[in-house]
CHARMM internal coordinates of N, CA and C (Angstrom, degrees):
IC EDIT
DIST 1 N 1 CA 1.4525
DIST 1 CA 1 C 1.5348
ANGL 1 N 1 CA 1 C 109.56
DIST 1 C 2 N 1.3433
ANGL 1 CA 1 C 2 N 118.78
DIHE 1 N 1 CA 1 C 2 N 124.20
DIST 2 N 2 CA 1.4669
ANGL 1 C 2 N 2 CA 120.21
DIHE 1 CA 1 C 2 N 2 CA -177.03
DIST 2 CA 2 C 1.5264
ANGL 2 N 2 CA 2 C 112.10
DIHE 1 C 2 N 2 CA 2 C -70.65
DIST 2 C 3 N 1.3205
ANGL 2 CA 2 C 3 N 114.10
DIHE 2 N 2 CA 2 C 3 N 141.28
DIST 3 N 3 CA 1.4620
ANGL 2 C 3 N 3 CA 119.36
DIHE 2 CA 2 C 3 N 3 CA 178.32
DIST 3 CA 3 C 1.5262
ANGL 3 N 3 CA 3 C 109.72
DIHE 2 C 3 N 3 CA 3 C -82.25
DIST 3 C 4 N 1.3219
ANGL 3 CA 3 C 4 N 115.66
DIHE 3 N 3 CA 3 C 4 N 145.01
DIST 4 N 4 CA 1.4671
ANGL 3 C 4 N 4 CA 119.06
DIHE 3 CA 3 C 4 N 4 CA 176.09
DIST 4 CA 4 C 1.5182
ANGL 4 N 4 CA 4 C 108.69
DIHE 3 C 4 N 4 CA 4 C -86.04
DIST 4 C 5 N 1.3179
ANGL 4 CA 4 C 5 N 115.85
DIHE 4 N 4 CA 4 C 5 N 143.96
DIST 5 N 5 CA 1.4583
ANGL 4 C 5 N 5 CA 118.57
DIHE 4 CA 4 C 5 N 5 CA -179.07
DIST 5 CA 5 C 1.5242
ANGL 5 N 5 CA 5 C 110.07
DIHE 4 C 5 N 5 CA 5 C -80.52
DIST 5 C 6 N 1.2880
ANGL 5 CA 5 C 6 N 115.78
DIHE 5 N 5 CA 5 C 6 N 162.15
DIST 6 N 6 CA 1.4611
ANGL 5 C 6 N 6 CA 121.82
DIHE 5 CA 5 C 6 N 6 CA -179.47
DIST 6 CA 6 C 1.5193
ANGL 6 N 6 CA 6 C 109.65
DIHE 5 C 6 N 6 CA 6 C -66.38
DIST 6 C 7 N 1.3325
ANGL 6 CA 6 C 7 N 116.38
DIHE 6 N 6 CA 6 C 7 N 147.50
DIST 7 N 7 CA 1.4682
ANGL 6 C 7 N 7 CA 119.96
DIHE 6 CA 6 C 7 N 7 CA -175.71
DIST 7 CA 7 C 1.5234
ANGL 7 N 7 CA 7 C 112.54
DIHE 6 C 7 N 7 CA 7 C -80.88
DIST 7 C 8 N 1.3353
ANGL 7 CA 7 C 8 N 117.86
DIHE 7 N 7 CA 7 C 8 N -24.52
DIST 8 N 8 CA 1.4658
ANGL 7 C 8 N 8 CA 120.21
DIHE 7 CA 7 C 8 N 8 CA -178.04
DIST 8 CA 8 C 1.5186
ANGL 8 N 8 CA 8 C 110.08
DIHE 7 C 8 N 8 CA 8 C -97.69
DIST 8 C 9 N 1.3273
ANGL 8 CA 8 C 9 N 116.05
DIHE 8 N 8 CA 8 C 9 N 108.21
DIST 9 N 9 CA 1.4605
ANGL 8 C 9 N 9 CA 121.96
DIHE 8 CA 8 C 9 N 9 CA 177.31
DIST 9 CA 9 C 1.5265
ANGL 9 N 9 CA 9 C 106.89
DIHE 8 C 9 N 9 CA 9 C -113.76
DIST 9 C 10 N 1.3280
ANGL 9 CA 9 C 10 N 118.28
DIHE 9 N 9 CA 9 C 10 N 89.98
DIST 10 N 10 CA 1.4589
ANGL 9 C 10 N 10 CA 121.05
DIHE 9 CA 9 C 10 N 10 CA -169.48
DIST 10 CA 10 C 1.5263
ANGL 10 N 10 CA 10 C 114.51
DIHE 9 C 10 N 10 CA 10 C -63.38
DIST 10 C 11 N 1.3222
ANGL 10 CA 10 C 11 N 115.04
DIHE 10 N 10 CA 10 C 11 N 141.90
DIST 11 N 11 CA 1.4571
ANGL 10 C 11 N 11 CA 122.24
DIHE 10 CA 10 C 11 N 11 CA 175.78
DIST 11 CA 11 C 1.5194
ANGL 11 N 11 CA 11 C 108.21
DIHE 10 C 11 N 11 CA 11 C -147.96
DIST 11 C 12 N 1.3258
ANGL 11 CA 11 C 12 N 116.44
DIHE 11 N 11 CA 11 C 12 N 125.77
DIST 12 N 12 CA 1.4684
ANGL 11 C 12 N 12 CA 120.55
DIHE 11 CA 11 C 12 N 12 CA -179.12
DIST 12 CA 12 C 1.5149
ANGL 12 N 12 CA 12 C 111.26
DIHE 11 C 12 N 12 CA 12 C -61.40
DIST 12 C 13 N 1.3059
ANGL 12 CA 12 C 13 N 115.95
DIHE 12 N 12 CA 12 C 13 N -40.75
DIST 13 N 13 CA 1.4670
ANGL 12 C 13 N 13 CA 120.33
DIHE 12 CA 12 C 13 N 13 CA -177.64
DIST 13 CA 13 C 1.5299
ANGL 13 N 13 CA 13 C 111.47
DIHE 12 C 13 N 13 CA 13 C -63.66
DIST 13 C 14 N 1.3235
ANGL 13 CA 13 C 14 N 116.91
DIHE 13 N 13 CA 13 C 14 N -49.55
DIST 14 N 14 CA 1.4672
ANGL 13 C 14 N 14 CA 120.95
DIHE 13 CA 13 C 14 N 14 CA -179.27
DIST 14 CA 14 C 1.5188
ANGL 14 N 14 CA 14 C 110.87
DIHE 13 C 14 N 14 CA 14 C -62.50
DIST 14 C 15 N 1.3256
ANGL 14 CA 14 C 15 N 116.17
DIHE 14 N 14 CA 14 C 15 N -42.58
DIST 15 N 15 CA 1.4642
ANGL 14 C 15 N 15 CA 120.77
DIHE 14 CA 14 C 15 N 15 CA -179.74
DIST 15 CA 15 C 1.5241
ANGL 15 N 15 CA 15 C 110.58
DIHE 14 C 15 N 15 CA 15 C -60.20
DIST 15 C 16 N 1.3202
ANGL 15 CA 15 C 16 N 115.69
DIHE 15 N 15 CA 15 C 16 N -43.15
DIST 16 N 16 CA 1.4609
ANGL 15 C 16 N 16 CA 120.82
DIHE 15 CA 15 C 16 N 16 CA -179.35
DIST 16 CA 16 C 1.5316
ANGL 16 N 16 CA 16 C 110.61
DIHE 15 C 16 N 16 CA 16 C -67.45
DIST 16 C 17 N 1.3242
ANGL 16 CA 16 C 17 N 116.63
DIHE 16 N 16 CA 16 C 17 N -40.65
DIST 17 N 17 CA 1.4663
ANGL 16 C 17 N 17 CA 120.53
DIHE 16 CA 16 C 17 N 17 CA -178.86
DIST 17 CA 17 C 1.5189
ANGL 17 N 17 CA 17 C 111.50
DIHE 16 C 17 N 17 CA 17 C -66.91
DIST 17 C 18 N 1.3184
ANGL 17 CA 17 C 18 N 117.54
DIHE 17 N 17 CA 17 C 18 N -31.96
DIST 18 N 18 CA 1.4649
ANGL 17 C 18 N 18 CA 120.48
DIHE 17 CA 17 C 18 N 18 CA -177.14
DIST 18 CA 18 C 1.5182
ANGL 18 N 18 CA 18 C 113.04
DIHE 17 C 18 N 18 CA 18 C -88.02
DIST 18 C 19 N 1.3377
ANGL 18 CA 18 C 19 N 117.10
DIHE 18 N 18 CA 18 C 19 N -38.96
DIST 19 N 19 CA 1.4618
ANGL 18 C 19 N 19 CA 119.90
DIHE 18 CA 18 C 19 N 19 CA -170.68
DIST 19 CA 19 C 1.5198
ANGL 19 N 19 CA 19 C 113.59
DIHE 18 C 19 N 19 CA 19 C -120.70
DIST 19 C 20 N 1.3297
ANGL 19 CA 19 C 20 N 117.99
DIHE 19 N 19 CA 19 C 20 N 5.29
DIST 20 N 20 CA 1.4553
ANGL 19 C 20 N 20 CA 120.78
DIHE 19 CA 19 C 20 N 20 CA -178.57
DIST 20 CA 20 C 1.5193
ANGL 20 N 20 CA 20 C 112.86
DIHE 19 C 20 N 20 CA 20 C -72.31
DIST 20 C 21 N 1.3217
ANGL 20 CA 20 C 21 N 115.77
DIHE 20 N 20 CA 20 C 21 N 169.98
DIST 21 N 21 CA 1.4617
ANGL 20 C 21 N 21 CA 121.71
DIHE 20 CA 20 C 21 N 21 CA -177.52
DIST 21 CA 21 C 1.5201
ANGL 21 N 21 CA 21 C 111.46
DIHE 20 C 21 N 21 CA 21 C -61.60
DIST 21 C 22 N 1.3270
ANGL 21 CA 21 C 22 N 116.58
DIHE 21 N 21 CA 21 C 22 N -43.69
DIST 22 N 22 CA 1.4726
ANGL 21 C 22 N 22 CA 120.20
DIHE 21 CA 21 C 22 N 22 CA -178.85
DIST 22 CA 22 C 1.5286
ANGL 22 N 22 CA 22 C 110.89
DIHE 21 C 22 N 22 CA 22 C -64.20
DIST 22 C 23 N 1.3175
ANGL 22 CA 22 C 23 N 116.47
DIHE 22 N 22 CA 22 C 23 N -37.34
DIST 23 N 23 CA 1.4649
ANGL 22 C 23 N 23 CA 120.53
DIHE 22 CA 22 C 23 N 23 CA 178.31
DIST 23 CA 23 C 1.5277
ANGL 23 N 23 CA 23 C 110.20
DIHE 22 C 23 N 23 CA 23 C -66.16
DIST 23 C 24 N 1.3308
ANGL 23 CA 23 C 24 N 116.73
DIHE 23 N 23 CA 23 C 24 N -39.20
DIST 24 N 24 CA 1.4673
ANGL 23 C 24 N 24 CA 120.96
DIHE 23 CA 23 C 24 N 24 CA 179.02
DIST 24 CA 24 C 1.5292
ANGL 24 N 24 CA 24 C 110.51
DIHE 23 C 24 N 24 CA 24 C -66.21
DIST 24 C 25 N 1.3257
ANGL 24 CA 24 C 25 N 116.39
DIHE 24 N 24 CA 24 C 25 N -40.71
DIST 25 N 25 CA 1.4674
ANGL 24 C 25 N 25 CA 120.37
DIHE 24 CA 24 C 25 N 25 CA -176.59
DIST 25 CA 25 C 1.5270
ANGL 25 N 25 CA 25 C 112.14
DIHE 24 C 25 N 25 CA 25 C -73.02
DIST 25 C 26 N 1.3116
ANGL 25 CA 25 C 26 N 116.66
DIHE 25 N 25 CA 25 C 26 N -17.73
DIST 26 N 26 CA 1.4622
ANGL 25 C 26 N 26 CA 120.80
DIHE 25 CA 25 C 26 N 26 CA -174.70
DIST 26 CA 26 C 1.5303
ANGL 26 N 26 CA 26 C 112.50
DIHE 25 C 26 N 26 CA 26 C -70.11
DIST 26 C 27 N 1.3384
ANGL 26 CA 26 C 27 N 117.18
DIHE 26 N 26 CA 26 C 27 N -33.37
DIST 27 N 27 CA 1.4627
ANGL 26 C 27 N 27 CA 120.05
DIHE 26 CA 26 C 27 N 27 CA -176.16
DIST 27 CA 27 C 1.5262
ANGL 27 N 27 CA 27 C 110.99
DIHE 26 C 27 N 27 CA 27 C -116.07
DIST 27 C 28 N 1.3194
ANGL 27 CA 27 C 28 N 115.59
DIHE 27 N 27 CA 27 C 28 N 158.28
DIST 28 N 28 CA 1.4706
ANGL 27 C 28 N 28 CA 121.09
DIHE 27 CA 27 C 28 N 28 CA 178.37
DIST 28 CA 28 C 1.5334
ANGL 28 N 28 CA 28 C 110.27
DIHE 27 C 28 N 28 CA 28 C -63.19
DIST 28 C 29 N 1.3283
ANGL 28 CA 28 C 29 N 116.61
DIHE 28 N 28 CA 28 C 29 N -41.83
DIST 29 N 29 CA 1.4703
ANGL 28 C 29 N 29 CA 120.12
DIHE 28 CA 28 C 29 N 29 CA 178.85
DIST 29 CA 29 C 1.5238
ANGL 29 N 29 CA 29 C 111.80
DIHE 28 C 29 N 29 CA 29 C -64.18
DIST 29 C 30 N 1.3267
ANGL 29 CA 29 C 30 N 116.56
DIHE 29 N 29 CA 29 C 30 N -37.45
DIST 30 N 30 CA 1.4559
ANGL 29 C 30 N 30 CA 120.57
DIHE 29 CA 29 C 30 N 30 CA 177.79
DIST 30 CA 30 C 1.5141
ANGL 30 N 30 CA 30 C 111.10
DIHE 29 C 30 N 30 CA 30 C -64.72
DIST 30 C 31 N 1.3375
ANGL 30 CA 30 C 31 N 116.20
DIHE 30 N 30 CA 30 C 31 N -40.89
DIST 31 N 31 CA 1.4579
ANGL 30 C 31 N 31 CA 120.25
DIHE 30 CA 30 C 31 N 31 CA 177.42
DIST 31 CA 31 C 1.5320
ANGL 31 N 31 CA 31 C 110.64
DIHE 30 C 31 N 31 CA 31 C -65.08
DIST 31 C 32 N 1.3347
ANGL 31 CA 31 C 32 N 116.19
DIHE 31 N 31 CA 31 C 32 N -34.50
DIST 32 N 32 CA 1.4712
ANGL 31 C 32 N 32 CA 120.25
DIHE 31 CA 31 C 32 N 32 CA 175.90
DIST 32 CA 32 C 1.5286
ANGL 32 N 32 CA 32 C 110.80
DIHE 31 C 32 N 32 CA 32 C -62.19
DIST 32 C 33 N 1.3262
ANGL 32 CA 32 C 33 N 116.31
DIHE 32 N 32 CA 32 C 33 N -40.67
DIST 33 N 33 CA 1.4661
ANGL 32 C 33 N 33 CA 120.70
DIHE 32 CA 32 C 33 N 33 CA 178.92
DIST 33 CA 33 C 1.5223
ANGL 33 N 33 CA 33 C 109.98
DIHE 32 C 33 N 33 CA 33 C -60.35
DIST 33 C 34 N 1.3407
ANGL 33 CA 33 C 34 N 116.53
DIHE 33 N 33 CA 33 C 34 N -48.31
DIST 34 N 34 CA 1.4645
ANGL 33 C 34 N 34 CA 120.62
DIHE 33 CA 33 C 34 N 34 CA -179.96
DIST 34 CA 34 C 1.5204
ANGL 34 N 34 CA 34 C 110.57
DIHE 33 C 34 N 34 CA 34 C -62.57
DIST 34 C 35 N 1.3268
ANGL 34 CA 34 C 35 N 116.72
DIHE 34 N 34 CA 34 C 35 N -40.81
DIST 35 N 35 CA 1.4707
ANGL 34 C 35 N 35 CA 122.04
DIHE 34 CA 34 C 35 N 35 CA 179.35
DIST 35 CA 35 C 1.5302
ANGL 35 N 35 CA 35 C 110.57
DIHE 34 C 35 N 35 CA 35 C -60.46
DIST 35 C 36 N 1.3296
ANGL 35 CA 35 C 36 N 115.87
DIHE 35 N 35 CA 35 C 36 N -45.97
DIST 36 N 36 CA 1.4658
ANGL 35 C 36 N 36 CA 120.42
DIHE 35 CA 35 C 36 N 36 CA 179.66
DIST 36 CA 36 C 1.5230
ANGL 36 N 36 CA 36 C 111.27
DIHE 35 C 36 N 36 CA 36 C -62.79
DIST 36 C 37 N 1.3246
ANGL 36 CA 36 C 37 N 116.04
DIHE 36 N 36 CA 36 C 37 N -43.66
DIST 37 N 37 CA 1.4667
ANGL 36 C 37 N 37 CA 119.67
DIHE 36 CA 36 C 37 N 37 CA -177.58
DIST 37 CA 37 C 1.5223
ANGL 37 N 37 CA 37 C 110.99
DIHE 36 C 37 N 37 CA 37 C -67.22
DIST 37 C 38 N 1.3326
ANGL 37 CA 37 C 38 N 117.20
DIHE 37 N 37 CA 37 C 38 N -35.50
DIST 38 N 38 CA 1.4668
ANGL 37 C 38 N 38 CA 120.27
DIHE 37 CA 37 C 38 N 38 CA 175.23
DIST 38 CA 38 C 1.5299
ANGL 38 N 38 CA 38 C 110.06
DIHE 37 C 38 N 38 CA 38 C -65.72
DIST 38 C 39 N 1.3314
ANGL 38 CA 38 C 39 N 116.24
DIHE 38 N 38 CA 38 C 39 N -43.11
DIST 39 N 39 CA 1.4622
ANGL 38 C 39 N 39 CA 121.36
DIHE 38 CA 38 C 39 N 39 CA -177.54
DIST 39 CA 39 C 1.5379
ANGL 39 N 39 CA 39 C 111.17
DIHE 38 C 39 N 39 CA 39 C -63.47
DIST 39 C 40 N 1.3224
ANGL 39 CA 39 C 40 N 116.33
DIHE 39 N 39 CA 39 C 40 N -39.60
DIST 40 N 40 CA 1.4599
ANGL 39 C 40 N 40 CA 120.95
DIHE 39 CA 39 C 40 N 40 CA 179.47
DIST 40 CA 40 C 1.5233
ANGL 40 N 40 CA 40 C 110.70
DIHE 39 C 40 N 40 CA 40 C -71.58
DIST 40 C 41 N 1.3399
ANGL 40 CA 40 C 41 N 116.54
DIHE 40 N 40 CA 40 C 41 N -23.48
DIST 41 N 41 CA 1.4573
ANGL 40 C 41 N 41 CA 120.71
DIHE 40 CA 40 C 41 N 41 CA 178.86
DIST 41 CA 41 C 1.5129
ANGL 41 N 41 CA 41 C 113.41
DIHE 40 C 41 N 41 CA 41 C 92.64
DIST 41 C 42 N 1.3064
ANGL 41 CA 41 C 42 N 116.04
DIHE 41 N 41 CA 41 C 42 N 30.09
DIST 42 N 42 CA 1.4666
ANGL 41 C 42 N 42 CA 120.31
DIHE 41 CA 41 C 42 N 42 CA 179.26
DIST 42 CA 42 C 1.5218
ANGL 42 N 42 CA 42 C 110.19
DIHE 41 C 42 N 42 CA 42 C -61.97
DIST 42 C 43 N 1.3313
ANGL 42 CA 42 C 43 N 115.33
DIHE 42 N 42 CA 42 C 43 N 138.04
DIST 43 N 43 CA 1.4593
ANGL 42 C 43 N 43 CA 119.67
DIHE 42 CA 42 C 43 N 43 CA 176.91
DIST 43 CA 43 C 1.5190
ANGL 43 N 43 CA 43 C 109.79
DIHE 42 C 43 N 43 CA 43 C -69.86
DIST 43 C 44 N 1.3269
ANGL 43 CA 43 C 44 N 116.54
DIHE 43 N 43 CA 43 C 44 N -40.15
DIST 44 N 44 CA 1.4674
ANGL 43 C 44 N 44 CA 120.33
DIHE 43 CA 43 C 44 N 44 CA 176.72
DIST 44 CA 44 C 1.5245
ANGL 44 N 44 CA 44 C 109.24
DIHE 43 C 44 N 44 CA 44 C -116.50
DIST 44 C 45 N 1.3276
ANGL 44 CA 44 C 45 N 115.70
DIHE 44 N 44 CA 44 C 45 N 130.53
DIST 45 N 45 CA 1.4601
ANGL 44 C 45 N 45 CA 121.25
DIHE 44 CA 44 C 45 N 45 CA -179.10
DIST 45 CA 45 C 1.5213
ANGL 45 N 45 CA 45 C 111.30
DIHE 44 C 45 N 45 CA 45 C -82.03
DIST 45 C 46 N 1.3262
ANGL 45 CA 45 C 46 N 116.18
DIHE 45 N 45 CA 45 C 46 N -23.54
DIST 46 N 46 CA 1.4623
ANGL 45 C 46 N 46 CA 121.26
DIHE 45 CA 45 C 46 N 46 CA -176.04
DIST 46 CA 46 C 1.5172
ANGL 46 N 46 CA 46 C 109.81
DIHE 45 C 46 N 46 CA 46 C -116.45
DIST 46 C 47 N 1.3207
ANGL 46 CA 46 C 47 N 117.90
DIHE 46 N 46 CA 46 C 47 N 156.87
DIST 47 N 47 CA 1.4639
ANGL 46 C 47 N 47 CA 120.11
DIHE 46 CA 46 C 47 N 47 CA 176.51
DIST 47 CA 47 C 1.5201
ANGL 47 N 47 CA 47 C 111.30
DIHE 46 C 47 N 47 CA 47 C -61.70
DIST 47 C 48 N 1.3032
ANGL 47 CA 47 C 48 N 115.85
DIHE 47 N 47 CA 47 C 48 N 155.04
DIST 48 N 48 CA 1.4627
ANGL 47 C 48 N 48 CA 120.90
DIHE 47 CA 47 C 48 N 48 CA -179.45
DIST 48 CA 48 C 1.5232
ANGL 48 N 48 CA 48 C 110.24
DIHE 47 C 48 N 48 CA 48 C -63.00
DIST 48 C 49 N 1.3239
ANGL 48 CA 48 C 49 N 116.15
DIHE 48 N 48 CA 48 C 49 N 137.91
DIST 49 N 49 CA 1.4570
ANGL 48 C 49 N 49 CA 120.38
DIHE 48 CA 48 C 49 N 49 CA 176.67
DIST 49 CA 49 C 1.5140
ANGL 49 N 49 CA 49 C 114.11
DIHE 48 C 49 N 49 CA 49 C 95.03
DIST 49 C 50 N 1.3260
ANGL 49 CA 49 C 50 N 117.22
DIHE 49 N 49 CA 49 C 50 N -15.93
DIST 50 N 50 CA 1.4662
ANGL 49 C 50 N 50 CA 119.92
DIHE 49 CA 49 C 50 N 50 CA -178.64
DIST 50 CA 50 C 1.5237
ANGL 50 N 50 CA 50 C 110.53
DIHE 49 C 50 N 50 CA 50 C -76.67
DIST 50 C 51 N 1.3412
ANGL 50 CA 50 C 51 N 116.60
DIHE 50 N 50 CA 50 C 51 N -31.70
DIST 51 N 51 CA 1.4599
ANGL 50 C 51 N 51 CA 120.05
DIHE 50 CA 50 C 51 N 51 CA -175.57
DIST 51 CA 51 C 1.5261
ANGL 51 N 51 CA 51 C 113.01
DIHE 50 C 51 N 51 CA 51 C -82.55
DIST 51 C 52 N 1.3322
ANGL 51 CA 51 C 52 N 117.32
DIHE 51 N 51 CA 51 C 52 N -2.36
DIST 52 N 52 CA 1.4672
ANGL 51 C 52 N 52 CA 120.76
DIHE 51 CA 51 C 52 N 52 CA 179.53
DIST 52 CA 52 C 1.5297
ANGL 52 N 52 CA 52 C 108.86
DIHE 51 C 52 N 52 CA 52 C -70.90
DIST 52 C 53 N 1.3226
ANGL 52 CA 52 C 53 N 116.37
DIHE 52 N 52 CA 52 C 53 N 128.89
DIST 53 N 53 CA 1.4575
ANGL 52 C 53 N 53 CA 121.31
DIHE 52 CA 52 C 53 N 53 CA -178.49
DIST 53 CA 53 C 1.5249
ANGL 53 N 53 CA 53 C 109.87
DIHE 52 C 53 N 53 CA 53 C -84.85
DIST 53 C 54 N 1.3100
ANGL 53 CA 53 C 54 N 115.78
DIHE 53 N 53 CA 53 C 54 N 150.80
DIST 54 N 54 CA 1.4544
ANGL 53 C 54 N 54 CA 119.89
DIHE 53 CA 53 C 54 N 54 CA 174.17
DIST 54 CA 54 C 1.5208
ANGL 54 N 54 CA 54 C 108.35
DIHE 53 C 54 N 54 CA 54 C -69.61
DIST 54 C 55 N 1.3254
ANGL 54 CA 54 C 55 N 117.10
DIHE 54 N 54 CA 54 C 55 N 136.28
DIST 55 N 55 CA 1.4566
ANGL 54 C 55 N 55 CA 120.73
DIHE 54 CA 54 C 55 N 55 CA -177.36
DIST 55 CA 55 C 1.5204
ANGL 55 N 55 CA 55 C 111.37
DIHE 54 C 55 N 55 CA 55 C -59.79
DIST 55 C 56 N 1.3286
ANGL 55 CA 55 C 56 N 116.31
DIHE 55 N 55 CA 55 C 56 N -37.63
DIST 56 N 56 CA 1.4628
ANGL 55 C 56 N 56 CA 118.60
DIHE 55 CA 55 C 56 N 56 CA -176.41
DIST 56 CA 56 C 1.5293
ANGL 56 N 56 CA 56 C 111.79
DIHE 55 C 56 N 56 CA 56 C -67.34
DIST 56 C 57 N 1.3310
ANGL 56 CA 56 C 57 N 117.37
DIHE 56 N 56 CA 56 C 57 N -20.09
DIST 57 N 57 CA 1.4644
ANGL 56 C 57 N 57 CA 120.34
DIHE 56 CA 56 C 57 N 57 CA -179.29
DIST 57 CA 57 C 1.5160
ANGL 57 N 57 CA 57 C 113.00
DIHE 56 C 57 N 57 CA 57 C -85.87
DIST 57 C 58 N 1.3384
ANGL 57 CA 57 C 58 N 116.94
DIHE 57 N 57 CA 57 C 58 N -18.54
DIST 58 N 58 CA 1.4577
ANGL 57 C 58 N 58 CA 118.41
DIHE 57 CA 57 C 58 N 58 CA -176.00
DIST 58 CA 58 C 1.5255
ANGL 58 N 58 CA 58 C 112.93
DIHE 57 C 58 N 58 CA 58 C -112.94
DIST 58 C 59 N 1.3344
ANGL 58 CA 58 C 59 N 117.59
DIHE 58 N 58 CA 58 C 59 N 0.50
DIST 59 N 59 CA 1.4585
ANGL 58 C 59 N 59 CA 119.59
DIHE 58 CA 58 C 59 N 59 CA 178.95
DIST 59 CA 59 C 1.5245
ANGL 59 N 59 CA 59 C 109.97
DIHE 58 C 59 N 59 CA 59 C -72.06
DIST 59 C 60 N 1.3255
ANGL 59 CA 59 C 60 N 114.78
DIHE 59 N 59 CA 59 C 60 N 139.36
DIST 60 N 60 CA 1.4564
ANGL 59 C 60 N 60 CA 120.46
DIHE 59 CA 59 C 60 N 60 CA 177.09
DIST 60 CA 60 C 1.5277
ANGL 60 N 60 CA 60 C 109.01
DIHE 59 C 60 N 60 CA 60 C -86.78
DIST 60 C 61 N 1.3090
ANGL 60 CA 60 C 61 N 115.76
DIHE 60 N 60 CA 60 C 61 N 134.00
DIST 61 N 61 CA 1.4590
ANGL 60 C 61 N 61 CA 119.67
DIHE 60 CA 60 C 61 N 61 CA 178.26
DIST 61 CA 61 C 1.5183
ANGL 61 N 61 CA 61 C 109.67
DIHE 60 C 61 N 61 CA 61 C -87.34
DIST 61 C 62 N 1.3385
ANGL 61 CA 61 C 62 N 116.06
DIHE 61 N 61 CA 61 C 62 N 134.65
DIST 62 N 62 CA 1.4660
ANGL 61 C 62 N 62 CA 120.99
DIHE 61 CA 61 C 62 N 62 CA -176.61
DIST 62 CA 62 C 1.5098
ANGL 62 N 62 CA 62 C 111.85
DIHE 61 C 62 N 62 CA 62 C -77.02
END
COOR INIT
IC SEED 1 N 1 CA 1 C
IC BUILD
């Protein structure tokens, strides 16, 4: 009997595209989420790990 694979296949890129700040700001509902989290006084507006930058984007070229 074949085993089913796990449903969570993590990817930094997908996580950022779905839950990142720019994704939230893009839609009215996303802006509502940020507004609510600010109103409640959340220390972090985004889920943990979404704000991590890709290393290749922040490396300085010599």
